[in-house]
gemmi code that builds the backbone of each chain (N, CA, C; Angstrom):
import gemmi

chains = {
    "A": [
        ("MET", (-2.571, 292.480, 189.066), (-1.678, 293.406, 188.381), (-2.022, 293.479, 186.895)),
        ("PHE", (-2.219, 292.280, 186.316), (-2.556, 292.257, 184.895), (-3.969, 292.760, 184.651)),
        ("SER", (-4.862, 292.584, 185.626), (-6.233, 293.044, 185.398), (-6.269, 294.570, 185.339)),
        ("ALA", (-5.384, 295.228, 186.093), (-5.316, 296.691, 185.994), (-4.904, 297.091, 184.583)),
        ("LEU", (-3.941, 296.367, 184.037), (-3.503, 296.660, 182.665), (-4.646, 296.406, 181.684)),
        ("ASP", (-5.391, 295.322, 181.917), (-6.496, 294.994, 181.004), (-7.580, 296.065, 181.040)),
        ("ILE", (-7.883, 296.535, 182.259), (-8.922, 297.568, 182.392), (-8.482, 298.841, 181.682)),
        ("SER", (-7.219, 299.231, 181.892), (-6.732, 300.443, 181.214), (-6.747, 300.254, 179.702)),
        ("THR", (-6.420, 299.046, 179.252), (-6.435, 298.794, 177.807), (-7.845, 298.913, 177.251)),
        ("SER", (-8.845, 298.416, 178.008), (-10.224, 298.534, 177.521), (-10.605, 300.003, 177.369)),
        ("ALA", (-10.113, 300.841, 178.313), (-10.405, 302.280, 178.206), (-9.706, 302.880, 176.990)),
        ("LEU", (-8.476, 302.430, 176.731), (-7.766, 302.950, 175.554), (-8.523, 302.598, 174.286)),
        ("VAL", (-9.000, 301.357, 174.213), (-9.743, 300.926, 173.019), (-11.011, 301.757, 172.863)),
        ("ALA", (-11.730, 301.956, 173.992), (-12.988, 302.701, 173.931), (-12.745, 304.151, 173.508)),
        ("GLN", (-11.710, 304.771, 174.085), (-11.439, 306.167, 173.726), (-10.993, 306.285, 172.281)),
        ("ARG", (-10.322, 305.254, 171.799), (-9.906, 305.266, 170.392), (-11.132, 305.224, 169.472)),
        ("VAL", (-12.135, 304.409, 169.857), (-13.368, 304.364, 169.068), (-14.047, 305.730, 169.057)),
        ("ARG", (-14.044, 306.379, 170.242), (-14.651, 307.710, 170.346), (-13.936, 308.704, 169.437)),
        ("LEU", (-12.598, 308.643, 169.448), (-11.826, 309.547, 168.596), (-12.100, 309.258, 167.121)),
        ("ASN", (-12.281, 307.974, 166.780), (-12.594, 307.624, 165.397), (-13.927, 308.223, 164.965)),
        ("THR", (-14.928, 308.158, 165.863), (-16.228, 308.732, 165.484), (-16.125, 310.249, 165.326)),
        ("VAL", (-15.320, 310.894, 166.190), (-15.157, 312.351, 166.051), (-14.519, 312.665, 164.712)),
        ("SER", (-13.481, 311.902, 164.334), (-12.860, 312.199, 163.036), (-13.843, 311.943, 161.912)),
        ("GLY", (-14.685, 310.907, 162.062), (-15.718, 310.672, 161.054), (-16.693, 311.815, 160.968)),
        ("ASN", (-17.085, 312.354, 162.129), (-18.028, 313.477, 162.139), (-17.435, 314.702, 161.459)),
        ("ILE", (-16.151, 314.987, 161.788), (-15.536, 316.185, 161.195), (-15.304, 315.970, 159.702)),
        ("ALA", (-14.933, 314.739, 159.332), (-14.680, 314.473, 157.914), (-15.960, 314.612, 157.101)),
        ("ASN", (-17.090, 314.244, 157.705), (-18.355, 314.271, 156.974), (-19.163, 315.526, 157.250)),
        ("MET", (-18.483, 316.590, 157.639), (-19.179, 317.809, 158.000), (-20.036, 318.370, 156.862)),
        ("SER", (-19.615, 318.114, 155.634), (-20.420, 318.626, 154.520), (-20.858, 317.506, 153.586)),
        ("SER", (-21.029, 316.293, 154.133), (-21.530, 315.195, 153.297), (-23.030, 315.337, 153.138)),
        ("LEU", (-23.480, 315.451, 151.895), (-24.904, 315.665, 151.655), (-25.632, 314.371, 151.322)),
        ("LYS", (-24.857, 313.304, 150.985), (-25.496, 312.026, 150.657), (-25.031, 310.972, 151.645)),
        ("ASP", (-25.896, 309.987, 151.878), (-25.489, 308.904, 152.771), (-24.723, 307.849, 151.970)),
        ("GLU", (-24.347, 306.729, 152.657), (-23.447, 305.759, 152.038), (-24.068, 305.052, 150.838)),
        ("THR", (-25.414, 305.065, 150.730), (-26.035, 304.430, 149.570), (-26.272, 305.414, 148.431)),
        ("GLY", (-25.910, 306.688, 148.631), (-26.045, 307.661, 147.559), (-27.330, 308.455, 147.611)),
        ("ASN", (-28.187, 308.197, 148.604), (-29.417, 308.980, 148.713), (-29.106, 310.371, 149.260)),
        ("ALA", (-29.903, 311.325, 148.861), (-29.690, 312.689, 149.318), (-30.178, 312.825, 150.753)),
        ("LYS", (-29.304, 312.452, 151.692), (-29.646, 312.546, 153.110), (-28.398, 313.037, 153.826)),
        ("PRO", (-28.449, 314.196, 154.476), (-27.228, 314.722, 155.096), (-26.730, 313.794, 156.206)),
        ("TYR", (-25.415, 313.809, 156.367), (-24.765, 312.975, 157.398), (-25.263, 313.362, 158.777)),
        ("GLN", (-25.499, 312.334, 159.603), (-25.900, 312.600, 160.993), (-24.713, 312.308, 161.899)),
        ("ALA", (-24.461, 313.203, 162.832), (-23.311, 313.026, 163.729), (-23.443, 311.735, 164.522)),
        ("ARG", (-22.337, 311.038, 164.694), (-22.313, 309.804, 165.500), (-21.872, 310.154, 166.908)),
        ("GLN", (-22.520, 309.508, 167.876), (-22.120, 309.687, 169.268), (-21.867, 308.322, 169.881)),
        ("VAL", (-20.742, 308.195, 170.590), (-20.397, 306.922, 171.221), (-20.963, 306.891, 172.624)),
        ("VAL", (-21.585, 305.767, 172.978), (-22.082, 305.572, 174.344), (-21.245, 304.479, 174.984)),
        ("PHE", (-20.636, 304.803, 176.116), (-19.811, 303.815, 176.832), (-20.643, 303.109, 177.887)),
        ("GLN", (-20.213, 301.898, 178.230), (-20.820, 301.209, 179.368), (-19.760, 300.400, 180.088)),
        ("THR", (-20.021, 300.085, 181.365), (-19.029, 299.295, 182.107), (-19.018, 297.875, 181.561)),
        ("HIS", (-17.812, 297.316, 181.548), (-17.590, 296.006, 180.939), (-17.455, 294.986, 182.072)),
        ("ASP", (-18.487, 294.165, 182.245), (-18.491, 293.242, 183.379), (-17.483, 292.107, 183.220)),
        ("GLU", (-17.200, 291.712, 181.980), (-16.283, 290.584, 181.789), (-14.881, 290.895, 182.290)),
        ("LEU", (-14.544, 292.184, 182.315), (-13.202, 292.568, 182.753), (-13.159, 292.896, 184.233)),
        ("SER", (-14.289, 292.739, 184.940), (-14.311, 293.206, 186.316), (-13.486, 292.277, 187.198)),
        ("THR", (-12.898, 292.865, 188.224), (-12.102, 292.090, 189.166), (-12.933, 291.803, 190.401)),
        ("SER", (-12.378, 290.951, 191.289), (-13.112, 290.616, 192.509), (-13.262, 291.850, 193.400)),
        ("SER", (-12.360, 292.819, 193.246), (-12.436, 294.001, 194.098), (-13.462, 295.007, 193.582)),
        ("GLY", (-14.122, 294.701, 192.471), (-15.195, 295.569, 192.015), (-14.824, 296.504, 190.884)),
        ("ALA", (-13.537, 296.596, 190.570), (-13.149, 297.460, 189.446), (-13.576, 296.798, 188.152)),
        ("SER", (-14.058, 297.591, 187.200), (-14.475, 296.992, 185.945), (-14.028, 297.856, 184.776)),
        ("GLY", (-13.903, 297.201, 183.643), (-13.446, 297.894, 182.435), (-14.574, 298.655, 181.769)),
        ("VAL", (-14.307, 299.111, 180.588), (-15.296, 299.899, 179.855), (-15.353, 299.374, 178.422)),
        ("LYS", (-16.528, 299.459, 177.832), (-16.650, 299.080, 176.427), (-17.660, 299.992, 175.747)),
        ("VAL", (-17.659, 299.957, 174.447), (-18.592, 300.788, 173.689), (-19.934, 300.073, 173.650)),
        ("ALA", (-20.962, 300.707, 174.206), (-22.291, 300.098, 174.212), (-22.934, 300.221, 172.839)),
        ("GLU", (-22.911, 301.420, 172.287), (-23.514, 301.640, 170.971), (-22.965, 302.930, 170.380)),
        ("ILE", (-23.102, 303.047, 169.083), (-22.781, 304.301, 168.403), (-24.091, 304.802, 167.843)),
        ("ARG", (-24.645, 305.837, 168.493), (-25.972, 306.286, 168.080), (-25.870, 307.499, 167.151)),
        ("HIS", (-26.897, 307.619, 166.342), (-26.936, 308.725, 165.393), (-27.644, 309.906, 166.024)),
        ("ASP", (-27.060, 311.075, 165.850), (-27.673, 312.289, 166.360), (-28.853, 312.655, 165.448)),
        ("GLU", (-30.063, 312.697, 166.048), (-31.259, 312.940, 165.233), (-31.584, 314.427, 165.123)),
        ("ALA", (-30.584, 315.287, 165.277), (-30.839, 316.735, 165.199), (-31.289, 317.110, 163.787)),
        ("GLU", (-32.082, 318.136, 163.735), (-32.579, 318.664, 162.447), (-31.405, 319.143, 161.601)),
        ("PRO", (-31.374, 318.818, 160.301), (-30.253, 319.300, 159.492), (-30.274, 320.819, 159.352)),
        ("LEU", (-29.142, 321.361, 158.953), (-29.057, 322.806, 158.711), (-29.509, 323.069, 157.281)),
        ("TYR", (-30.436, 324.020, 157.100), (-30.925, 324.331, 155.753), (-30.263, 325.616, 155.265)),
        ("ARG", (-29.656, 325.508, 154.095), (-29.048, 326.699, 153.483), (-29.722, 326.938, 152.134)),
        ("TYR", (-29.957, 328.180, 151.878), (-30.672, 328.522, 150.637), (-29.692, 328.526, 149.470)),
        ("GLN", (-29.753, 327.465, 148.637), (-28.896, 327.354, 147.449), (-29.755, 326.798, 146.315)),
        ("PRO", (-30.595, 327.639, 145.696), (-31.560, 327.130, 144.707), (-30.910, 326.491, 143.488)),
        ("ASP", (-29.657, 326.846, 143.186), (-29.017, 326.271, 142.004), (-28.322, 324.948, 142.287)),
        ("HIS", (-28.291, 324.567, 143.551), (-27.606, 323.326, 143.923), (-28.380, 322.116, 143.396)),
        ("PRO", (-27.695, 321.104, 142.832), (-28.428, 319.935, 142.311), (-29.215, 319.196, 143.390)),
        ("LEU", (-28.815, 319.316, 144.667), (-29.531, 318.599, 145.723), (-30.540, 319.493, 146.447)),
        ("ALA", (-30.823, 320.649, 145.874), (-31.778, 321.548, 146.519), (-33.174, 320.921, 146.522)),
        ("ILE", (-33.914, 321.199, 147.603), (-35.249, 320.632, 147.733), (-36.155, 321.250, 146.671)),
        ("LYS", (-36.886, 320.370, 145.971), (-37.604, 320.829, 144.779), (-38.939, 321.482, 145.121)),
        ("GLU", (-39.662, 320.915, 146.105), (-40.967, 321.513, 146.402), (-41.177, 321.563, 147.912)),
        ("GLY", (-42.300, 322.143, 148.300), (-42.627, 322.268, 149.712), (-42.194, 323.619, 150.256)),
        ("GLU", (-42.326, 323.744, 151.591), (-42.013, 325.043, 152.184), (-40.514, 325.318, 152.181)),
        ("ARG", (-39.672, 324.272, 152.039), (-38.220, 324.493, 152.024), (-37.669, 324.473, 150.594)),
        ("LYS", (-38.473, 324.858, 149.667), (-38.051, 324.848, 148.260), (-36.818, 325.739, 148.071)),
        ("GLY", (-35.789, 325.133, 147.424), (-34.579, 325.906, 147.173), (-33.524, 325.775, 148.250)),
        ("TYR", (-33.867, 325.093, 149.322), (-32.891, 324.920, 150.405), (-32.147, 323.589, 150.226)),
        ("VAL", (-30.927, 323.540, 150.728), (-30.136, 322.306, 150.733), (-29.917, 321.904, 152.192)),
        ("ALA", (-30.152, 320.622, 152.504), (-29.972, 320.124, 153.872), (-28.506, 319.768, 154.098)),
        ("TYR", (-27.889, 320.427, 155.078), (-26.492, 320.159, 155.443), (-26.442, 319.439, 156.793)),
        ("PRO", (-25.402, 318.672, 157.054), (-25.302, 318.003, 158.360), (-25.229, 319.013, 159.487)),
        ("ASN", (-25.915, 318.708, 160.570), (-25.922, 319.604, 161.717), (-24.788, 319.208, 162.669)),
        ("ILE", (-23.568, 319.579, 162.297), (-22.403, 319.217, 163.117), (-21.742, 320.482, 163.602)),
        ("ASP", (-21.604, 320.566, 164.917), (-20.953, 321.724, 165.514), (-19.471, 321.402, 165.672)),
        ("LEU", (-18.646, 322.135, 164.932), (-17.211, 321.856, 164.933), (-16.615, 322.028, 166.323)),
        ("THR", (-17.077, 323.048, 167.051), (-16.526, 323.287, 168.390), (-16.779, 322.095, 169.309)),
        ("THR", (-18.048, 321.612, 169.296), (-18.370, 320.457, 170.130), (-17.497, 319.267, 169.771)),
        ("GLN", (-17.323, 319.049, 168.464), (-16.520, 317.890, 168.031), (-15.070, 318.034, 168.486)),
        ("MET", (-14.522, 319.237, 168.375), (-13.125, 319.428, 168.779), (-12.962, 319.227, 170.275)),
        ("VAL", (-13.932, 319.722, 171.053), (-13.864, 319.534, 172.507), (-13.945, 318.051, 172.831)),
        ("ASP", (-14.811, 317.335, 172.104), (-14.951, 315.899, 172.308), (-13.632, 315.190, 171.997)),
        ("ALA", (-12.990, 315.603, 170.896), (-11.709, 314.996, 170.525), (-10.656, 315.262, 171.589)),
        ("LEU", (-10.654, 316.495, 172.093), (-9.687, 316.859, 173.122), (-9.913, 316.046, 174.390)),
        ("GLU", (-11.190, 315.867, 174.742), (-11.516, 315.114, 175.947), (-11.087, 313.650, 175.796)),
        ("ALA", (-11.341, 313.099, 174.596), (-10.919, 311.717, 174.348), (-9.404, 311.594, 174.459)),
        ("THR", (-8.687, 312.595, 173.932), (-7.224, 312.567, 174.003), (-6.745, 312.608, 175.441)),
        ("ARG", (-7.346, 313.494, 176.225), (-6.924, 313.599, 177.632), (-7.222, 312.310, 178.384)),
        ("ALA", (-8.405, 311.716, 178.098), (-8.752, 310.462, 178.765), (-7.759, 309.371, 178.375)),
        ("TYR", (-7.386, 309.371, 177.109), (-6.403, 308.392, 176.624), (-5.088, 308.559, 177.378)),
        ("GLU", (-4.651, 309.812, 177.483), (-3.388, 310.086, 178.180), (-3.469, 309.659, 179.636)),
        ("ALA", (-4.613, 309.926, 180.260), (-4.767, 309.551, 181.663), (-4.648, 308.050, 181.833)),
        ("ASN", (-5.258, 307.294, 180.909), (-5.206, 305.836, 181.021), (-3.806, 305.308, 180.748)),
        ("VAL", (-3.094, 305.961, 179.827), (-1.703, 305.562, 179.611), (-0.899, 305.827, 180.879)),
        ("GLY", (-1.206, 306.939, 181.557), (-0.526, 307.234, 182.813), (-0.785, 306.171, 183.862)),
        ("VAL", (-2.039, 305.722, 183.948), (-2.371, 304.663, 184.912), (-1.612, 303.382, 184.572)),
        ("MET", (-1.518, 303.091, 183.271), (-0.786, 301.885, 182.860), (0.680, 301.993, 183.252)),
        ("GLU", (1.238, 303.195, 183.093), (2.637, 303.412, 183.469), (2.824, 303.104, 184.955)),
        ("ILE", (1.848, 303.566, 185.754), (1.952, 303.344, 187.198), (1.862, 301.851, 187.504)),
        ("SER", (0.888, 301.153, 186.869), (0.748, 299.703, 187.132), (2.018, 298.969, 186.736)),
        ("LYS", (2.598, 299.386, 185.613), (3.822, 298.759, 185.109), (4.966, 298.941, 186.108)),
        ("ASN", (5.131, 300.178, 186.577), (6.199, 300.445, 187.535), (5.964, 299.692, 188.831)),
        ("LEU", (4.680, 299.584, 189.239), (4.364, 298.830, 190.454), (4.823, 297.394, 190.297)),
        ("GLY", (4.525, 296.807, 189.135), (4.934, 295.418, 188.890), (6.432, 295.255, 188.972)),
        ("ARG", (7.154, 296.200, 188.370), (8.625, 296.119, 188.391), (9.157, 296.286, 189.807)),
        ("GLU", (8.542, 297.267, 190.523), (9.014, 297.484, 191.898), (8.767, 296.263, 192.756)),
        ("THR", (7.597, 295.614, 192.530), (7.291, 294.423, 193.323), (8.326, 293.338, 193.092)),
        ("LEU", (8.817, 293.256, 191.873), (9.806, 292.221, 191.575), (11.084, 292.433, 192.368)),
        ("SER", (11.359, 293.666, 192.777), (12.602, 293.887, 193.512), (12.535, 293.294, 194.911)),
        ("ILE", (11.306, 292.887, 195.344), (11.229, 292.213, 196.651), (12.019, 290.922, 196.614)),
        ("ILE", (11.850, 290.146, 195.545), (12.486, 288.826, 195.492), (13.935, 288.954, 195.048)),
        ("ALA", (14.283, 289.992, 194.345), (15.645, 290.077, 193.797), (16.687, 290.250, 194.909)),
    ],
    "B": [
        ("MET", (47.576, 236.656, 236.943), (46.633, 237.629, 236.423), (45.380, 236.946, 235.951)),
        ("SER", (44.380, 237.486, 236.430), (43.116, 236.892, 235.985), (42.857, 237.264, 234.528)),
        ("PRO", (42.386, 236.332, 233.838), (42.079, 236.674, 232.450), (41.058, 237.815, 232.371)),
        ("LEU", (41.237, 238.548, 231.337), (40.298, 239.685, 231.174), (38.871, 239.186, 231.135)),
        ("SER", (38.153, 239.817, 231.971), (36.759, 239.366, 231.976), (36.034, 239.956, 230.762)),
        ("ARG", (35.404, 239.077, 230.192), (34.657, 239.530, 228.997), (33.287, 240.018, 229.396)),
        ("PRO", (33.012, 241.223, 229.029), (31.630, 241.639, 229.299), (30.666, 240.857, 228.425)),
        ("THR", (29.654, 240.524, 229.024), (28.669, 239.773, 228.228), (27.840, 240.763, 227.400)),
        ("LEU", (27.810, 240.435, 226.177), (27.072, 241.322, 225.267), (25.658, 240.811, 225.074)),
        ("SER", (24.803, 241.709, 225.187), (23.419, 241.304, 224.894), (23.255, 241.225, 223.385)),
        ("PRO", (22.484, 240.303, 222.934), (22.309, 240.211, 221.474), (21.719, 241.508, 220.910)),
        ("LEU", (22.184, 241.809, 219.708), (21.700, 243.034, 219.071), (20.218, 242.932, 218.753)),
        ("PRO", (19.579, 244.031, 218.932), (18.167, 243.981, 218.522), (18.079, 243.844, 217.011)),
        ("PRO", (17.034, 243.237, 216.576), (16.911, 243.078, 215.131), (16.897, 244.440, 214.423)),
        ("LEU", (17.502, 244.463, 213.249), (17.548, 245.718, 212.483), (16.136, 246.165, 212.107)),
        ("PRO", (15.949, 247.452, 212.172), (14.621, 247.901, 211.708), (14.483, 247.645, 210.213)),
        ("LYS", (13.292, 247.441, 209.845), (13.046, 247.148, 208.426), (13.456, 248.354, 207.571)),
        ("PRO", (14.144, 248.104, 206.493), (14.529, 249.252, 205.660), (13.299, 249.953, 205.118)),
        ("PRO", (13.426, 251.259, 204.972), (12.255, 251.967, 204.442), (11.948, 251.514, 203.021)),
        ("ALA", (10.746, 251.675, 202.668), (10.317, 251.268, 201.323), (11.132, 252.025, 200.277)),
        ("ALA", (11.279, 251.436, 199.115), (12.068, 252.048, 198.053), (11.559, 253.458, 197.790)),
        ("PRO", (12.494, 254.382, 197.628), (12.031, 255.761, 197.399), (11.134, 255.853, 196.197)),
        ("HIS", (10.144, 256.639, 196.395), (9.165, 256.760, 195.308), (9.553, 257.932, 194.430)),
        ("PHE", (9.774, 257.650, 193.181), (10.139, 258.738, 192.267), (8.881, 259.358, 191.685)),
        ("PRO", (8.830, 260.668, 191.751), (7.628, 261.327, 191.231), (7.521, 261.144, 189.725)),
        ("GLY", (6.332, 261.164, 189.298), (6.113, 261.033, 187.862), (5.693, 259.645, 187.473)),
        ("THR", (6.160, 258.643, 188.262), (5.774, 257.284, 187.911), (4.324, 257.043, 188.267)),
        ("GLU", (3.919, 257.628, 189.386), (2.523, 257.445, 189.802), (1.991, 258.783, 190.252)),
        ("GLN", (0.995, 259.265, 189.589), (0.536, 260.612, 189.871), (-0.101, 260.705, 191.253)),
        ("ALA", (-0.881, 259.697, 191.615), (-1.649, 259.797, 192.852), (-0.716, 259.816, 194.058)),
        ("ALA", (0.275, 258.907, 194.084), (1.132, 258.819, 195.249), (2.131, 259.969, 195.285)),
        ("GLY", (2.621, 260.368, 194.136), (3.678, 261.376, 194.109), (3.165, 262.784, 193.927)),
        ("ALA", (1.874, 262.974, 194.116), (1.304, 264.278, 193.804), (1.942, 265.382, 194.629)),
        ("SER", (2.159, 265.101, 195.938), (2.697, 266.158, 196.770), (4.178, 266.386, 196.485)),
        ("GLU", (4.866, 265.363, 195.966), (6.304, 265.516, 195.760), (6.603, 266.326, 194.510)),
        ("ASN", (5.857, 266.086, 193.419), (6.222, 266.798, 192.204), (5.390, 268.048, 192.003)),
        ("SER", (4.669, 268.470, 193.049), (3.810, 269.634, 192.839), (4.649, 270.886, 192.573)),
        ("PHE", (5.836, 270.973, 193.206), (6.661, 272.161, 192.991), (7.170, 272.205, 191.555)),
        ("VAL", (7.626, 271.017, 191.092), (8.087, 270.944, 189.703), (6.961, 271.332, 188.768)),
        ("ASP", (5.783, 270.785, 189.054), (4.614, 271.112, 188.224), (4.355, 272.607, 188.235)),
        ("LEU", (4.456, 273.174, 189.445), (4.164, 274.607, 189.583), (5.115, 275.426, 188.716)),
        ("VAL", (6.423, 275.148, 188.869), (7.415, 275.931, 188.123), (7.226, 275.725, 186.624)),
        ("ALA", (7.072, 274.442, 186.225), (6.909, 274.168, 184.792), (5.647, 274.845, 184.267)),
        ("GLY", (4.588, 274.800, 185.072), (3.341, 275.436, 184.649), (3.501, 276.928, 184.464)),
        ("GLN", (4.217, 277.557, 185.413), (4.428, 279.006, 185.289), (5.246, 279.330, 184.048)),
        ("PHE", (6.269, 278.492, 183.796), (7.093, 278.743, 182.604), (6.251, 278.611, 181.345)),
        ("GLN", (5.380, 277.609, 181.334), (4.494, 277.425, 180.186), (3.625, 278.653, 179.977)),
        ("GLU", (3.147, 279.190, 181.115), (2.253, 280.344, 181.015), (2.996, 281.554, 180.451)),
        ("VAL", (4.231, 281.760, 180.938), (5.046, 282.872, 180.427), (5.281, 282.683, 178.934)),
        ("ASN", (5.580, 281.445, 178.561), (5.801, 281.154, 177.138), (4.552, 281.466, 176.320)),
        ("GLY", (3.400, 281.092, 176.882), (2.144, 281.373, 176.179), (1.924, 282.857, 175.991)),
        ("LEU", (2.218, 283.648, 177.058), (2.056, 285.101, 176.952), (2.976, 285.660, 175.882)),
        ("GLN", (4.202, 285.137, 175.820), (5.151, 285.656, 174.824), (4.707, 285.293, 173.419)),
        ("GLN", (4.204, 284.070, 173.257), (3.749, 283.674, 171.921), (2.553, 284.495, 171.493)),
        ("ASN", (1.662, 284.766, 172.469), (0.502, 285.604, 172.178), (0.949, 286.997, 171.729)),
        ("ALA", (1.912, 287.585, 172.487), (2.411, 288.919, 172.134), (3.053, 288.893, 170.749)),
        ("ASP", (3.841, 287.844, 170.492), (4.488, 287.701, 169.183), (3.456, 287.687, 168.066)),
        ("GLY", (2.410, 286.878, 168.271), (1.375, 286.758, 167.248), (0.692, 288.087, 166.994)),
        ("MET", (0.424, 288.834, 168.100), (-0.278, 290.108, 167.933), (0.607, 291.125, 167.224)),
        ("VAL", (1.914, 291.131, 167.573), (2.828, 292.069, 166.896), (2.881, 291.741, 165.408)),
        ("HIS", (2.945, 290.443, 165.118), (2.983, 290.022, 163.714), (1.732, 290.490, 162.987)),
        ("GLN", (0.598, 290.312, 163.662), (-0.677, 290.718, 163.073), (-0.710, 292.224, 162.822)),
        ("MET", (-0.174, 292.979, 163.797), (-0.206, 294.431, 163.640), (0.700, 294.861, 162.485)),
        ("LEU", (1.902, 294.245, 162.406), (2.858, 294.663, 161.384), (2.420, 294.243, 159.993)),
        ("THR", (1.597, 293.207, 159.918), (1.137, 292.766, 158.605), (-0.233, 293.327, 158.265)),
        ("GLY", (-0.623, 294.375, 158.987), (-1.856, 295.059, 158.633), (-3.120, 294.398, 159.130)),
        ("GLY", (-3.013, 293.584, 160.164), (-4.204, 292.941, 160.705), (-5.067, 293.915, 161.475)),
        ("ASP", (-6.275, 293.471, 161.797), (-7.217, 294.350, 162.490), (-7.052, 294.182, 163.993)),
        ("VAL", (-5.963, 294.721, 164.538), (-5.757, 294.695, 165.978), (-5.462, 296.110, 166.441)),
        ("ASN", (-5.845, 296.359, 167.688), (-5.624, 297.681, 168.248), (-4.197, 297.765, 168.778)),
        ("GLN", (-3.545, 298.902, 168.504), (-2.166, 299.076, 168.975), (-2.076, 298.936, 170.489)),
        ("ALA", (-3.053, 299.525, 171.187), (-3.006, 299.487, 172.647), (-3.024, 298.051, 173.148)),
        ("GLU", (-3.863, 297.216, 172.505), (-3.941, 295.818, 172.935), (-2.632, 295.090, 172.672)),
        ("VAL", (-2.028, 295.374, 171.524), (-0.759, 294.714, 171.185), (0.313, 295.095, 172.196)),
        ("LEU", (0.418, 296.404, 172.460), (1.473, 296.850, 173.370), (1.221, 296.330, 174.783)),
        ("THR", (-0.065, 296.228, 175.173), (-0.352, 295.659, 176.490), (0.082, 294.203, 176.553)),
        ("ALA", (-0.162, 293.467, 175.484), (0.251, 292.054, 175.461), (1.764, 291.945, 175.599)),
        ("VAL", (2.488, 292.827, 174.897), (3.956, 292.799, 174.982), (4.396, 293.137, 176.402)),
        ("GLN", (3.745, 294.144, 176.986), (4.122, 294.551, 178.336), (3.855, 293.439, 179.336)),
        ("LYS", (2.728, 292.739, 179.163), (2.408, 291.619, 180.059), (3.475, 290.539, 179.942)),
        ("ALA", (3.850, 290.227, 178.699), (4.855, 289.194, 178.484), (6.173, 289.615, 179.123)),
        ("ASP", (6.499, 290.892, 179.008), (7.744, 291.396, 179.593), (7.749, 291.243, 181.101)),
        ("LEU", (6.628, 291.677, 181.726), (6.556, 291.588, 183.191), (6.614, 290.136, 183.653)),
        ("ALA", (5.886, 289.274, 182.937), (5.860, 287.859, 183.322), (7.244, 287.252, 183.179)),
        ("PHE", (7.944, 287.628, 182.120), (9.284, 287.082, 181.908), (10.235, 287.562, 183.004)),
        ("ARG", (10.119, 288.831, 183.386), (10.972, 289.343, 184.455), (10.723, 288.570, 185.746)),
        ("MET", (9.428, 288.349, 186.022), (9.068, 287.593, 187.228), (9.677, 286.201, 187.170)),
        ("MET", (9.565, 285.558, 186.017), (10.106, 284.202, 185.854), (11.617, 284.205, 186.079)),
        ("MET", (12.292, 285.231, 185.540), (13.745, 285.290, 185.696), (14.136, 285.461, 187.158)),
        ("GLN", (13.360, 286.265, 187.884), (13.683, 286.456, 189.303), (13.518, 285.159, 190.062)),
        ("VAL", (12.444, 284.417, 189.767), (12.229, 283.135, 190.448), (13.361, 282.186, 190.098)),
        ("ARG", (13.749, 282.161, 188.829), (14.844, 281.292, 188.385), (16.142, 281.681, 189.088)),
        ("ASN", (16.432, 282.979, 189.198), (17.641, 283.413, 189.889), (17.635, 282.948, 191.342)),
        ("LYS", (16.455, 283.045, 191.944), (16.346, 282.635, 193.355), (16.608, 281.148, 193.484)),
        ("LEU", (16.067, 280.368, 192.579), (16.256, 278.911, 192.638), (17.729, 278.565, 192.451)),
        ("ILE", (18.377, 279.171, 191.456), (19.790, 278.885, 191.193), (20.622, 279.288, 192.398)),
        ("ASP", (20.263, 280.420, 193.003), (20.979, 280.903, 194.171), (20.886, 279.892, 195.306)),
        ("ALA", (19.674, 279.407, 195.545), (19.480, 278.423, 196.610), (20.272, 277.160, 196.314)),
        ("TYR", (20.270, 276.719, 195.072), (21.003, 275.511, 194.687), (22.489, 275.690, 194.947)),
        ("GLN", (23.041, 276.863, 194.586), (24.475, 277.080, 194.771), (24.832, 277.149, 196.244)),
        ("GLN", (23.943, 277.691, 197.038), (24.234, 277.748, 198.482), (24.279, 276.354, 199.049)),
        ("VAL", (23.356, 275.495, 198.614), (23.369, 274.117, 199.119), (24.638, 273.419, 198.656)),
        ("GLN", (25.072, 273.708, 197.437), (26.264, 273.055, 196.888), (27.517, 273.437, 197.663)),
        ("GLN", (27.530, 274.624, 198.230), (28.747, 275.094, 198.921), (28.820, 274.615, 200.364)),
        ("ILE", (27.821, 273.816, 200.786), (27.872, 273.339, 202.187), (29.067, 272.419, 202.348)),
        ("GLN", (29.918, 272.667, 203.377), (31.088, 271.807, 203.638), (30.641, 270.581, 204.421)),
        ("ILE", (31.103, 269.414, 203.981), (30.741, 268.193, 204.709), (31.983, 267.684, 205.444)),
    ],
}
model = gemmi.Model(1)
for chain_id, residues in chains.items():
    chain = gemmi.Chain(chain_id)
    for i, (resn, *xyz) in enumerate(residues, 1):
        res = gemmi.Residue()
        res.name, res.seqid = resn, gemmi.SeqId(i, " ")
        for name, pos in zip(("N", "CA", "C"), xyz):
            atom = gemmi.Atom()
            atom.name, atom.element = name, gemmi.Element(name[0])
            atom.pos, atom.b_iso = gemmi.Position(*pos), 0.0
            res.add_atom(atom)
        chain.add_residue(res)
    model.add_chain(chain)
structure = gemmi.Structure()
structure.add_model(model)
structure.setup_entities()
């Protein structure tokens, strides 16, 4: 009974991490510098989930955990802004500014999916909880 | 009248040896293991419920004081403690019920 709750909790934690990365992606939609201050546009983060063996039960059900948060290596978006201080100085892209290649629609759909998954897992927890309470009425 | 004839009584058989002094559990673990196992079981379960509640308490405290814990994990811990406590209360009610029924036996 408790392992069902633990598995659902692992999913809640994982989906929360996913939602955090989506908010990070949307927040950094126009970040032109990385965390050290170099002129490098933000790369979208993607969460990769994997099954969590430590939470697995004898019946074969297993939890979920975040395997890695990988960086999207997509080509940045180039916008022609020659007066921008971060504009590329020489080469074939002279005068262009590199912007993060983040698709707002994809991010919003991802956020929505994470929310629905979260709700589904809360629903499963509700069911496990009610099952536990109902089982107690056997002895009462 | 003839005197009442006395039936001849056969000598009583020797009394059986009294059973050995009752063994109280707890004094010797090896001999009393089967006797106090129920007490151990109940006490162990109560300890476990207490542990779950203390764990939930600690996590709630951590969350309220700005610690790095996930809300879902905290609430799950509280829910586990709640379910375990309910289970413990039902077992306790059953035990008290059984005790009272035995007490009401007319002798």
